[in-house]
BAVORO-935929 format. One line per 8 residues: number of its first residue (from 1); their letters; for each residue x, y, z of C-alpha. Coordinates in steps of 0.25 Angstrom, whole numbers, plus 5000, padded with zeros to 4 digits. Example, Ala and Ser with C-alpha at 12.3 -4.5 7.8 and 13.67 -1.06 7.14 Angstrom:
<lumros>
1> as> 5049,4982,5031  5055,4996,5029 .
</lumros>
This chain:
<lumros>
1> pieaasiq> 4945,5303,4893  4955,5304,4905  4968,5312,4901  4981,5305,4904  4986,5316,4912  4975,5315,4922  4979,5300,4925  4989,5301,4936 .
9> rpkraaks> 4995,5289,4943  4993,5290,4958  5005,5294,4966  5011,5285,4977  5011,5291,4990  5025,5295,4993  5032,5288,5004  5035,5296,5016 .
17> traalsrr> 5050,5297,5019  5047,5300,5033  5038,5287,5035  5049,5279,5028  5059,5284,5038  5050,5283,5050  5049,5268,5047  5064,5267,5047 .
25> qphfhalq> 5066,5276,5059  5072,5269,5070  5066,5267,5084  5075,5276,5092  5078,5290,5093  5067,5294,5083  5066,5310,5083  5052,5316,5080 .
33> kdrdpsga> 5048,5330,5080  5039,5336,5090  5030,5345,5083  5020,5355,5088  5006,5356,5084  5010,5366,5073  5019,5356,5066  5033,5363,5070 .
41> artmapaa> 5044,5354,5075  5048,5358,5089  5058,5348,5094  5064,5334,5091  5062,5324,5102  5067,5310,5102  5056,5299,5099  5050,5291,5111 .
49> kdttskkd> 5058,5279,5114  5053,5265,5114  5048,5260,5127  5057,5247,5125  5071,5251,5125  5081,5244,5116  5088,5239,5128  5076,5232,5133 .
57> gsktrkda> 5073,5226,5119  5086,5220,5118  5085,5214,5132  5071,5208,5128  5078,5201,5116  5089,5196,5124  5079,5190,5134  5071,5183,5122 .
65> akskdsve> 5084,5177,5117  5088,5172,5130  5075,5165,5132  5076,5159,5118  5090,5154,5121  5085,5148,5134  5073,5141,5127  5083,5135,5116 .
73> kepsvelt> 5093,5131,5126  5083,5122,5134  5088,5107,5134  5082,5099,5123  5075,5085,5125  5081,5074,5117  5071,5066,5110  5072,5051,5110 .
81> eeeqlees> 5073,5043,5096  5058,5040,5096  5054,5055,5099  5063,5059,5088  5057,5050,5078  5043,5054,5083  5047,5069,5081  5053,5065,5067 .
89> rkaveemm> 5040,5058,5063  5031,5070,5067  5040,5079,5059  5039,5071,5047  5024,5070,5049  5023,5085,5050  5031,5086,5037  5025,5075,5029 .
97> gvsvyeal> 5011,5074,5034  5003,5061,5036  5008,5049,5029  5000,5041,5019  5000,5029,5029  4995,5038,5040  4984,5043,5031  4980,5029,5027 .
105> qhererqa> 4980,5025,5042  4971,5037,5045  4962,5034,5034  4961,5019,5038  4958,5023,5053  4947,5032,5048  4941,5022,5040  4941,5012,5051 .
113> kegkrras> 4934,5022,5060  4923,5023,5050  4922,5008,5048  4928,5009,5034  4941,5001,5036  4949,4998,5024  4947,4983,5020  4961,4982,5013 .
121> vsrfmyvg> 4958,4968,5007  4962,4960,4995  4952,4956,4984  4955,4944,4975  4947,4938,4964  4950,4924,4959  4944,4914,4949  4946,4900,4948 .
129> klaegstd> 4941,4887,4941  4936,4875,4950  4944,4863,4951  4938,4851,4943  4927,4844,4951  4925,4856,4960  4912,4863,4962  4908,4878,4965 .
137> eevlaqtk> 4903,4874,4979  4917,4867,4982  4925,4880,4978  4916,4889,4986  4916,4880,4998  4932,4879,4997  4933,4894,4995  4924,4896,5007 .
145> gvvaelda> 4934,4887,5015  4946,4896,5011  4938,4908,5016  4935,4901,5029  4949,4897,5031  4954,4912,5030  4943,4917,5039  4947,4907,5050 .
153> aiedspwn> 4962,4911,5049  4959,4926,5049  4961,4927,5064  4975,4921,5063  4979,4929,5051  4992,4937,5053  4986,4948,5045  4974,4949,5053 .
161> hpttvedm> 4971,4957,5066  4958,4958,5074  4953,4971,5067  4954,4966,5053  4948,4952,5054  4936,4956,5045  4947,4961,5035  4952,4947,5033 .
169> avtglcla> 4939,4941,5029  4937,4936,5015  4926,4942,5007  4922,4940,4993  4913,4932,4983  4916,4918,4977  4908,4914,4965  4909,4899,4960 .
177> hancvvgv> 4904,4893,4947  4904,4878,4944  4918,4879,4939  4925,4892,4943  4925,4902,4954  4928,4917,4956  4930,4923,4969  4933,4937,4975 .
185> fetkcpna> 4938,4939,4989  4943,4950,4998  4952,4949,5011  4965,4953,5016  4977,4950,5007  4983,4939,5016  4970,4933,5017  4968,4934,5002 .
193> ldfltkle> 4980,4926,4999  4977,4916,5009  4963,4915,5002  4969,4912,4989  4980,4902,4994  4968,4894,5000  4960,4896,4988  4970,4890,4979 .
201> kipaledk> 4970,4877,4987  4955,4874,4987  4952,4862,4978  4940,4867,4971  4948,4878,4964  4958,4875,4952  4970,4883,4957  4976,4884,4943 .
209> ecrvlmct> 4963,4890,4937  4961,4900,4948  4966,4915,4946  4966,4928,4954  4960,4938,4945  4960,4950,4955  4968,4954,4967  4965,4968,4974 .
217> edcpsrnf> 4973,4972,4986  4970,4982,4998  4955,4984,4994  4949,4995,5003  4936,4987,5005  4929,4974,5002  4920,4972,4990  4914,4959,4996 .
225> tgnhfrkv> 4906,4957,5008  4907,4943,5014  4912,4931,5006  4903,4923,4997  4904,4910,4989  4893,4908,4978  4890,4898,4967  4887,4905,4954 .
233> skkpdnfe> 4884,4901,4940  4883,4908,4926  4881,4905,4912  4894,4903,4904  4898,4916,4896  4910,4910,4889  4919,4920,4895  4933,4921,4888 .
241> lsddlddv> 4945,4927,4894  4952,4933,4882  4965,4940,4881  4959,4953,4878  4951,4954,4891  4958,4962,4902  4961,4953,4914  4959,4965,4924 .
249> dvawdlfq> 4945,4968,4918  4941,4953,4918  4945,4951,4932  4938,4965,4936  4925,4961,4929  4925,4948,4936  4927,4954,4950  4916,4964,4947 .
257> dvlkvhqi> 4906,4953,4944  4910,4946,4957  4908,4959,4965  4895,4962,4959  4890,4948,4962  4893,4950,4977  4887,4965,4977  4874,4960,4971 .
265> ctrrnvpd> 4873,4948,4981  4877,4957,4993  4867,4969,4988  4855,4959,4987  4859,4950,4999  4859,4938,4990  4871,4929,4992  4869,4920,4979 .
273> pmdcgaad> 4873,4929,4967  4864,4920,4958  4852,4924,4965  4854,4939,4967  4856,4944,4952  4871,4944,4953  4872,4932,4943  4875,4942,4931 .
281> fipsadri> 4888,4946,4938  4893,4932,4941  4905,4929,4933  4904,4917,4923  4911,4904,4925  4917,4906,4911  4923,4919,4915  4929,4914,4929 .
289> racadsnh> 4935,4902,4922  4941,4910,4911  4948,4919,4921  4953,4907,4930  4958,4900,4918  4973,4898,4918  4975,4898,4903  4972,4913,4901 .
297> kkpwftlr> 4983,4923,4901  4977,4933,4910  4987,4938,4921  4979,4933,4933  4986,4925,4944  4982,4911,4946  4979,4908,4960  4992,4901,4962 .
305> eflefftd> 5000,4912,4955  4993,4923,4963  4997,4916,4976  5011,4913,4971  5013,4928,4968  5007,4934,4981  5010,4924,4991  5022,4916,4987 .
313> pihieles> 5036,4921,4990  5042,4930,4980  5052,4923,4971  5061,4932,4962  5070,4926,4951  5079,4937,4945  5082,4937,4930  5097,4937,4933 .
321> dkvwptqr> 5096,4924,4940  5090,4918,4927  5102,4923,4919  5113,4921,4929  5109,4910,4938  5114,4911,4952  5126,4901,4955  5123,4890,4965 .
329> feqvtgyl> 5135,4885,4973  5135,4871,4978  5145,4866,4988  5152,4853,4984  5157,4844,4994  5164,4830,4995  5173,4832,4983  5185,4829,4992 .
337> ddvnddlt> 5179,4816,4998  5185,4807,4988  5200,4813,4989  5210,4808,4999  5219,4817,5007  5230,4816,4997  5220,4820,4986  5219,4806,4980 .
345> sknplppg> 5206,4801,4976  5199,4791,4985  5193,4785,4972  5205,4782,4963  5203,4785,4949  5204,4773,4938  5219,4768,4936  5227,4778,4928 .
353> neigpedi> 5220,4790,4933  5225,4791,4947  5228,4805,4953  5239,4806,4963  5244,4817,4972  5255,4821,4962  5245,4823,4951  5237,4833,4960 .
361> kn> 5249,4840,4965  5253,4843,4950 .
</lumros>
């Protein structure tokens, strides 16, 4: 065992008083001893002076101050208002960094160079019942005519410019049964509203029994290639749109089936879905007609309601107007035409009821 007395804490080296004083020793007139080899002090001599005198140092500092003053006193150039705004903009950019808008623009430019330009289209899905006496061929032909009108008007569209002609094109798929139709189409938003406006006017479609089940804005890419119109058929499945069914799920499942039909036809390069194995995904006529019916309570817009909501001018009726109706002032004229200058009536009253000037004065 090690004895406690043998354990000693190491001592700190004592600080040299001479070293501490030497750090505080001033520059000038430091005396140092001139010692001989034996170590004995012989004489005290002044320490060697700095080569740069105090006077020269102060002169150098004065010259530097004068040169600094001369730089600061140079005439400043006044900036114009545009230059001041530009300087402010640069200062804000340095402080805040790149804005979200600039980042999005940069990303779009990069995608355009890579050929991956954002489509930014609107996607709609509608279902409808055919008007009495109309056929599936007629509704398909009339819907094709609507698309043809839009294609012919693309060049004159106020929302179009030469670099986005293909963006204004209508792509999608329209499936027509003998008594109903379901369609999904994609195009720019102004073109989409024009499409629905023209679709409402085709005679083969019952506008009161037509509903918009889906509306998606600013889609980054298209799901459909080209625009296709197909006659289809399927066995009845007695589909019922009960209240417990979620309206979003019903519309989404219907859209997925139409999209799968298009994908299978495109992958197998067969235009008719009845010939390429896509018949299993074709929505039944019972399902389409149940969604298009105007009697159910699902919150889907009818075609007329949708257009009124998104295209018609906004009308606001305040609750206060219903409680306290706004007063209407009407100008009444001609009530003095039957009175003479002396305020007697031009049409005398029956005998015994005459009013004279004295009665009016009183």
